[in-house]
C-alpha positions, -999 to +999 in steps of 0.1 A: +089-019+247+064-004+220+039-029+209+022-027+175-009-041+165-011-050+126-047-052+113-049-072+085-014-092+090-017-118+064-025-094+036+003-082+014+008-047+031-001-060+065+024-086+064+052-066+051+047-041+080+047-064+103+077-083+089+095-050+090+083-043+126+097-076+140+130-074+120+133-037+139+130-055+171+094-040+182+065-063+196+042-073+173+008-083+176-007-097+146-045-095+141-061-119+114-097-132+112-086-166+123-054-158+142-035-176+120+001-163+108+023-167+076+058-184+085+078-153+082+056-134+111+069-165+135+075-141+168+045-121+165+016-126+188-012-139+169-046-128+176-082-132+161-104-105+155-132-095+131-123-055+120-163-054+112-169-066+148-162-034+169-158-052+202-140-078+191-114-056+173-113-036+205-105-066+227-075-077+202-058-045+205-061-038+236-030-023+255-013-018+225+007+015+218+000+016+179-025+001+158-017-001+122-045-004+097-035-025+070-070-039+064-078-046+026-111-051+012-120-070-016-114-046-046-149-051-063-166-042-030-158-013-007-191-009+012-169-028+044-144+005+043-164+031+063-174+008+091-141-007+093-125+029+097-151+037+124-139+003+142-105+010+138-109+046+157-129+030+184-101+007+192-076+032+189-094+052+213-099+024+239-061+016+240-052+052+235-030+040+203-017+059+176-032+052+146-012+043+114-026+038+076-015+035+043-029+067+017-037+062-022-034+085-049-072+077-056-082+110-035-069+132-061-096+124-089-091+129-128-078+147-139-044+137-121-023+165-107+010+158-125+029+165-090+011+155-059+025+171-027+014+170+011-006+201+005-025+190-029-063+193-026-083+165-026-110+162-054-120+126-060-142+117-091-149+080-085-165+057-056-130+046-045-117+076-044-147+096-024-145+066+003-111+072+006-112+108+012-142+103+032-123+078+056-089+103+059-115+131+069-129+111+097-093+103+108-085+144+109-119+147+130-108+121+154-073+138+157-086+174+157-110+167+186-079+151+205-092+115+204-068+095+183-036+108+167-031+097+127-002+092+107-011+087+072+020+080+048+006+077+009+025+056-017+020+045-055+012+012-067+027-014-050+054-042-060+077-064-044+063-083-010+048-115-006+015-121-020-005-109-052-027-085-062-011-054-079-003-043-114+031-056-111+020-092-109-013-094-122-005-074-158+030-061-159+047-097-156+017-120-160+035-130-197+069-127-185+077-164-189+071-160-225+094-131-230+065-104-229+062-072-208+026-060-205+020-023-202-012-013-185-010+023-204+010+043-226+045+033-220+063+070-217+037+080-190+052+086-157+037+064-128+039+065-093+055+027-078+062+020-043+084-009-038+066-024-008+098-033+015+108+004+015+073+015+022+073-007+053+104+007+063+094+039+060+067+033+086+095+016+112+113+049+109+079+071+114+077+052+148+116+055+155+111+092+151+075+096+171+088+126+187+090+146+157+053+136+147+024+160+151-013+149+162-019+143+124+006+134+098-004+134+061+027+123+044+041+112+011+065+086+001+084+096-032+088+060-047+097+053-082+081+079-104+087+059-136+077+048-170+067+016-185+098+018-207+120+022-179+106-007-160+107-029-190+143-020-193+149-026-157+135-064-159+156-066-190+188-054-171+178-080-144+172-112-167+198-106-190+174-105-219+152-082-240+115-083-236+089-081-262+062-055-255+025-059-254-005-036-243-031-046-218-063-051-235-086-024-219-114-030-246-116-067-233-124-052-195-144-024-206-167-051-227-170-071-197-172-046-171-212-044-169-211-083-160-177-092-139-177-069-107-141-069-105-136-059-141-161-027-133-139-020-103-105-020-123-121+001-155-134+028-129-099+036-122-084+029-156-076+070-156-045+061-131-030+043-163-037+072-185-026+102-168+011+109-155+016+118-117+043+113-094+043+118-054+068+145-036+073+151-001+083+184+017+082+167+052+089+133+054+128+137+051+128+161+077+113+137+100+130+105+093+160+115+075+170+093+047+140+083+029+139+047+019+142+039-015+161+007-030+175+010-067+151+002-091+172-026-107+174-041-071+139-036-064+129-049-099+150-079-087+135-084-054+101-081-065+107-108-094+123-132-070+089-128-045+070-140-075+093-166-085+101-151-116+140-149-115+159-179-134+173-206-107+210-190-111+197-155-103+177-163-076+201-183-056 
């Protein structure tokens, strides 16, 4: 049976992907720094490892068929990303494992291409974008050299799934209990979102269709490319009542950015909320068939339930 190691299994992405593979009947080795697992991952093999310790990571992933890279550094400091990427490549090489990883739209810089395909050139204009582009070049080099096969699936901003840390929970729904929808940018701007359970399901589908994969795959997941007005209307349908509309106070973050590292990191990527973009794919459907895409209202309801923001009657 195929065994997949999930790096960062307690993080939002890693947890969702680990759960999807468990539900699909795969053997899952969940890697966390302390070897402890969230309740929904009962059934996975728990192993402790530090992704910044190469030998620790090699030992923890020894013998697996696939290594899913769900490592997520603190948003305000990505200095650990390059060494972790190198260590993941070393672990994959040691086990002969396929590398799977989530990609972002950071690589494409500003101005953002309105439509991002799998062939769109990467022209990063921020530190985070340059780091992401550099790690993808590393993955491609390892693949071209015949050492490690990588399957990268790119997605937009997450919503849904257990945990917090996305625009949806930190901004959009932050005042929902008071009847307010908070827009992070122009309300009529198309923005790419990925419902996390769909993203996780797509990774499972890629493994299910591994015989169709090349030695290096750079794929897009077309998720929900929608405006804030569309998300607001969806939340209103789910909740059954209208919401007031408020705007995110970017001026506060910009004023405090020199003094608060997290605010500085967020402000550096603010162009993503002011430049329309969507992901399209010419290849994903041909590999996995139907692309997972939960209807917007159903996805929004699931995301609100995960955040415990549904009225009791609806949540039940």
